[in-house]
DRENDO-1510 file (C-alpha; in Angstrom, 1 decimal, always signed):
<recs>
REC; n; res; u; v; w
REC; 1; MET; -9.5; -19.3; +4.3 .
REC; 2; LEU; -9.8; -15.6; +4.9 .
REC; 3; THR; -10.8; -13.9; +1.7 .
REC; 4; LEU; -10.9; -10.4; +0.3 .
REC; 5; ALA; -14.6; -10.9; -0.6 .
REC; 6; GLN; -15.4; -11.3; +3.0 .
REC; 7; ILE; -13.5; -8.2; +3.9 .
REC; 8; ASN; -15.1; -6.2; +1.1 .
REC; 9; ASP; -18.5; -7.0; +2.6 .
REC; 10; ASP; -17.6; -6.0; +6.1 .
REC; 11; PRO; -19.4; -2.7; +6.9 .
REC; 12; PHE; -17.0; -1.7; +9.7 .
REC; 13; ILE; -13.9; -2.1; +7.5 .
REC; 14; LEU; -15.5; -0.2; +4.6 .
REC; 15; GLN; -16.6; +2.6; +6.9 .
REC; 16; PHE; -13.1; +2.8; +8.5 .
REC; 17; ILE; -11.5; +3.2; +5.1 .
REC; 18; LYS; -14.1; +5.8; +3.9 .
REC; 19; SER; -13.6; +7.8; +7.2 .
REC; 20; SER; -9.8; +7.7; +6.8 .
REC; 21; GLY; -10.1; +9.0; +3.3 .
REC; 22; ILE; -12.3; +11.8; +4.4 .
REC; 23; VAL; -10.1; +12.8; +7.3 .
REC; 24; LEU; -6.9; +12.9; +5.3 .
REC; 25; LYS; -8.6; +14.8; +2.5 .
REC; 26; TYR; -9.4; +17.6; +4.9 .
REC; 27; GLN; -5.9; +17.5; +6.2 .
REC; 28; GLY; -4.6; +18.1; +2.6 .
REC; 29; TYR; -3.3; +14.6; +1.8 .
REC; 30; THR; -3.6; +12.7; -1.4 .
REC; 31; ASP; -6.2; +9.9; -1.8 .
REC; 32; HIS; -6.1; +7.3; +1.0 .
REC; 33; GLY; -9.6; +6.1; +0.6 .
REC; 34; LEU; -11.3; +3.2; -1.2 .
REC; 35; ASP; -9.6; +4.0; -4.6 .
REC; 36; HIS; -6.1; +3.8; -3.1 .
REC; 37; SER; -7.0; +0.8; -1.0 .
REC; 38; GLN; -8.3; -1.2; -3.9 .
REC; 39; LEU; -5.3; -0.3; -6.1 .
REC; 40; VAL; -2.9; -1.5; -3.4 .
REC; 41; ALA; -4.9; -4.7; -2.9 .
REC; 42; ASP; -4.8; -5.4; -6.6 .
REC; 43; ARG; -1.1; -4.6; -6.9 .
REC; 44; ALA; -0.3; -6.7; -3.8 .
REC; 45; ARG; -2.1; -9.7; -5.2 .
REC; 46; THR; -0.4; -9.3; -8.5 .
REC; 47; LEU; +3.0; -9.0; -7.0 .
REC; 48; ALA; +2.5; -11.9; -4.6 .
REC; 49; GLN; +1.4; -14.1; -7.6 .
REC; 50; ALA; +4.4; -12.9; -9.7 .
REC; 51; ILE; +7.0; -13.9; -7.1 .
REC; 52; GLY; +5.3; -17.3; -6.5 .
REC; 53; LEU; +3.6; -17.0; -3.2 .
REC; 54; SER; +0.8; -19.5; -2.4 .
REC; 55; LYS; -2.9; -18.8; -3.2 .
REC; 56; ARG; -3.5; -18.2; +0.5 .
REC; 57; GLU; -0.6; -15.7; +0.8 .
REC; 58; GLN; -1.8; -13.9; -2.4 .
REC; 59; GLU; -5.2; -13.5; -0.7 .
REC; 60; LEU; -3.7; -12.3; +2.5 .
REC; 61; ALA; -1.6; -9.8; +0.6 .
REC; 62; ALA; -4.7; -8.4; -1.1 .
REC; 63; ILE; -6.5; -8.2; +2.2 .
REC; 64; SER; -3.6; -6.4; +3.8 .
REC; 65; GLY; -3.4; -4.0; +0.8 .
REC; 66; PHE; -7.1; -3.2; +1.1 .
REC; 67; CYS; -7.1; -2.6; +4.9 .
REC; 68; HIS; -3.6; -1.1; +5.4 .
REC; 69; ASP; -4.7; +2.6; +5.7 .
REC; 70; MET; -8.0; +2.3; +7.6 .
REC; 71; GLY; -6.6; +3.5; +10.9 .
REC; 72; ASN; -5.9; +7.0; +9.5 .
REC; 73; PHE; -9.2; +8.5; +10.8 .
REC; 74; LEU; -7.8; +8.0; +14.4 .
REC; 75; SER; -4.2; +9.1; +13.9 .
REC; 76; ARG; -1.9; +9.7; +11.0 .
REC; 77; SER; +1.3; +9.1; +12.9 .
REC; 78; HIS; +0.1; +5.8; +14.4 .
REC; 79; HIS; -2.4; +4.8; +11.8 .
REC; 80; HIS; -0.5; +1.5; +11.0 .
REC; 81; TYR; -0.9; +0.3; +14.6 .
REC; 82; PHE; -4.5; +1.5; +14.9 .
REC; 83; GLY; -5.3; -0.1; +11.6 .
REC; 84; ALA; -4.0; -3.5; +12.7 .
REC; 85; LEU; -6.1; -3.4; +15.9 .
REC; 86; LEU; -9.2; -2.3; +14.0 .
REC; 87; PHE; -8.8; -5.1; +11.6 .
REC; 88; TYR; -8.7; -7.6; +14.4 .
REC; 89; GLN; -11.8; -6.1; +16.0 .
REC; 90; ALA; -13.7; -6.0; +12.7 .
REC; 91; VAL; -13.0; -9.7; +11.8 .
REC; 92; MET; -13.8; -10.8; +15.4 .
REC; 93; ASN; -17.2; -9.0; +15.1 .
REC; 94; ASN; -17.9; -10.6; +11.7 .
REC; 95; PRO; -19.9; -13.8; +12.4 .
REC; 96; GLN; -18.9; -15.3; +9.0 .
REC; 97; ILE; -15.3; -15.3; +10.2 .
REC; 98; SER; -15.4; -15.5; +14.0 .
REC; 99; SER; -17.8; -18.5; +14.0 .
REC; 100; ARG; -15.3; -20.7; +12.3 .
REC; 101; LEU; -12.0; -19.9; +13.9 .
REC; 102; THR; -9.3; -22.4; +13.4 .
REC; 103; PRO; -5.6; -22.3; +14.2 .
REC; 104; GLN; -4.9; -21.6; +10.5 .
REC; 105; LEU; -7.4; -18.8; +10.4 .
REC; 106; ILE; -6.0; -17.2; +13.5 .
REC; 107; LYS; -2.6; -17.4; +11.9 .
REC; 108; ASP; -3.9; -15.7; +8.8 .
REC; 109; ILE; -5.4; -12.9; +10.8 .
REC; 110; SER; -2.1; -12.3; +12.6 .
REC; 111; ILE; -0.2; -12.2; +9.3 .
REC; 112; VAL; -2.5; -9.5; +8.0 .
REC; 113; MET; -2.3; -7.6; +11.3 .
REC; 114; GLN; +1.5; -7.7; +11.3 .
REC; 115; ALA; +1.6; -6.5; +7.7 .
REC; 116; ILE; -0.7; -3.6; +8.4 .
REC; 117; ALA; +1.4; -2.6; +11.5 .
REC; 118; ASN; +4.6; -2.9; +9.6 .
REC; 119; HIS; +3.7; -1.0; +6.3 .
REC; 120; ASP; +4.6; +2.5; +7.4 .
REC; 121; LYS; +7.6; +2.3; +9.7 .
REC; 122; HIS; +11.0; +0.6; +9.9 .
REC; 123; GLU; +10.7; -0.4; +13.6 .
REC; 124; MET; +10.2; -4.1; +12.8 .
REC; 125; LYS; +12.2; -6.4; +10.7 .
REC; 126; PHE; +10.4; -8.3; +8.0 .
REC; 127; SER; +9.4; -11.7; +9.1 .
REC; 128; HIS; +6.7; -12.7; +6.5 .
REC; 129; PRO; +6.6; -12.1; +2.7 .
REC; 130; VAL; +3.0; -10.7; +2.9 .
REC; 131; ALA; +4.3; -7.7; +4.9 .
REC; 132; ALA; +7.1; -7.1; +2.4 .
REC; 133; VAL; +4.7; -7.3; -0.6 .
REC; 134; LEU; +2.4; -4.8; +1.1 .
REC; 135; VAL; +5.2; -2.2; +1.5 .
REC; 136; ILE; +6.1; -2.4; -2.2 .
REC; 137; ALA; +2.4; -2.3; -3.3 .
REC; 138; ASP; +1.7; +0.7; -1.1 .
REC; 139; LYS; +4.8; +2.8; -1.6 .
REC; 140; SER; +4.7; +2.4; -5.4 .
REC; 141; ASP; +1.3; +4.1; -5.7 .
REC; 142; VAL; +2.2; +7.4; -7.2 .
REC; 143; ARG; -0.2; +8.8; -9.8 .
REC; 144; ARG; -2.1; +11.9; -10.9 .
REC; 145; SER; -5.5; +10.6; -9.8 .
REC; 146; ARG; -4.4; +10.4; -6.2 .
REC; 147; VAL; -4.5; +14.2; -6.1 .
REC; 148; LEU; -7.8; +15.3; -4.7 .
REC; 149; ILE; -7.4; +19.1; -5.2 .
REC; 150; LYS; -8.6; +20.3; -8.5 .
REC; 151; ASP; -7.1; +23.8; -8.5 .
REC; 152; ILE; -3.7; +23.8; -10.3 .
REC; 153; LYS; -2.5; +26.8; -8.3 .
REC; 154; GLU; -3.3; +24.9; -5.1 .
REC; 155; ILE; -1.7; +21.7; -6.3 .
REC; 156; LYS; +1.5; +23.6; -7.0 .
REC; 157; LYS; +1.7; +24.8; -3.4 .
REC; 158; ASP; +2.3; +21.3; -2.0 .
REC; 159; ILE; +5.2; +19.0; -3.1 .
REC; 160; HIS; +3.3; +15.8; -2.6 .
REC; 161; ASP; +0.4; +17.0; -4.7 .
REC; 162; ARG; +2.9; +18.3; -7.3 .
REC; 163; VAL; +4.8; +15.1; -7.7 .
REC; 164; ASN; +1.7; +12.9; -7.8 .
REC; 165; TYR; +0.0; +15.2; -10.3 .
REC; 166; ALA; +3.1; +15.2; -12.5 .
REC; 167; THR; +3.2; +11.4; -12.5 .
REC; 168; THR; +1.3; +10.4; -15.7 .
REC; 169; PHE; +2.2; +6.7; -15.8 .
REC; 170; SER; +3.0; +4.2; -13.0 .
REC; 171; LYS; +3.6; +0.5; -13.3 .
REC; 172; LEU; +5.0; -2.2; -11.1 .
REC; 173; LYS; +6.6; -5.1; -13.0 .
REC; 174; THR; +8.2; -8.3; -11.7 .
REC; 175; ASP; +10.9; -10.2; -13.6 .
REC; 176; LYS; +11.0; -13.6; -11.8 .
REC; 177; ARG; +14.0; -14.9; -13.9 .
REC; 178; LYS; +16.2; -11.9; -13.2 .
REC; 179; LYS; +14.7; -11.5; -9.7 .
REC; 180; VAL; +14.0; -7.8; -10.1 .
REC; 181; ILE; +10.9; -5.8; -9.2 .
REC; 182; THR; +10.7; -2.5; -11.2 .
REC; 183; LEU; +8.7; +0.6; -10.6 .
REC; 184; THR; +8.4; +2.5; -13.9 .
REC; 185; LEU; +7.2; +6.1; -13.8 .
REC; 186; LYS; +6.7; +8.9; -16.3 .
REC; 187; ILE; +6.9; +12.3; -14.7 .
REC; 188; ASP; +6.0; +15.5; -16.5 .
REC; 189; THR; +9.2; +17.6; -15.9 .
REC; 190; ASN; +7.4; +20.7; -17.2 .
REC; 191; PHE; +5.4; +20.5; -14.0 .
REC; 192; VAL; +8.1; +19.3; -11.5 .
REC; 193; PRO; +11.7; +18.4; -11.7 .
REC; 194; VAL; +12.5; +14.7; -11.1 .
REC; 195; MET; +14.5; +15.8; -8.0 .
REC; 196; GLU; +11.3; +16.7; -6.2 .
REC; 197; TYR; +10.2; +13.0; -6.4 .
REC; 198; PHE; +13.3; +12.0; -4.5 .
REC; 199; GLU; +12.8; +14.8; -1.9 .
REC; 200; ILE; +9.7; +13.1; -0.7 .
REC; 201; PHE; +10.0; +9.5; -1.8 .
REC; 202; THR; +13.6; +8.5; -1.0 .
REC; 203; SER; +12.8; +6.9; +2.3 .
REC; 204; ARG; +9.9; +5.0; +0.8 .
REC; 205; MET; +12.1; +3.7; -2.1 .
REC; 206; VAL; +14.7; +2.6; +0.5 .
REC; 207; TYR; +11.9; +0.7; +2.3 .
REC; 208; CYS; +10.8; -0.9; -1.0 .
REC; 209; ARG; +14.4; -2.0; -1.6 .
REC; 210; GLU; +14.5; -3.6; +1.9 .
REC; 211; ALA; +11.2; -5.3; +1.2 .
REC; 212; ALA; +12.4; -6.6; -2.1 .
REC; 213; GLU; +15.6; -7.9; -0.6 .
REC; 214; PHE; +13.6; -9.8; +2.0 .
REC; 215; LEU; +11.7; -11.4; -0.9 .
REC; 216; GLY; +15.0; -12.3; -2.6 .
REC; 217; TYR; +14.7; -9.6; -5.3 .
REC; 218; LYS; +16.3; -6.4; -6.2 .
REC; 219; PHE; +14.2; -3.2; -6.4 .
REC; 220; ALA; +14.6; -1.0; -9.5 .
REC; 221; LEU; +13.2; +2.5; -10.2 .
REC; 222; THR; +12.9; +3.8; -13.8 .
REC; 223; ILE; +11.7; +7.4; -14.4 .
REC; 224; ASN; +11.2; +8.7; -17.9 .
REC; 225; ASN; +13.2; +5.8; -19.4 .
REC; 226; PHE; +16.2; +6.4; -17.1 .
REC; 227; LYS; +17.1; +3.7; -14.6 .
REC; 228; LEU; +17.8; +5.4; -11.3 .
REC; 229; LEU; +17.9; +2.6; -8.8 .
</recs>
């Protein structure tokens, strides 16, 4: 079985993620490096477990979460496609993986590739729960620590930095009985109005809702104790 431990030890994948984080930092983006990758991996595994996916699918969800952004150092607009291809090249160059290829392992690799390719755009319909889990895990990562700029005056100039900096609490919770996946946020409205969150995240929340529906769940959003979706 393909495991996150194997991926964490792969020098190519680690460098691709680090390079992507550096490139996006210099382009003024929030964190897309190892910290974001690990959080999404953890959140994807937790969500996959909560909705009852198999151990193998939980592992693939975590791998997809860890690797989903590693194509950013080549292109921001097409990073999801580049990331999927880079993942394939990396695992094929990893002797611990490529030396024991089986039909099941090839299938697992293709599931991760498809999830990475599908996490950023709506061009493809969901066809596997791992891809849907990745979308929710990734798009729900809104938090102050993702802001890489330290100067408050500079933070206030960019809406993405403002909204992330103003988000002091972020938690994804799954209610299997009620079939609801809820993203709960606390936003400092002294720093930004809640409306600014929707200015930049509406399309992402819609994608989360589509992903949740594929999984047989509803997606809910609560901000400052108010249910908004």
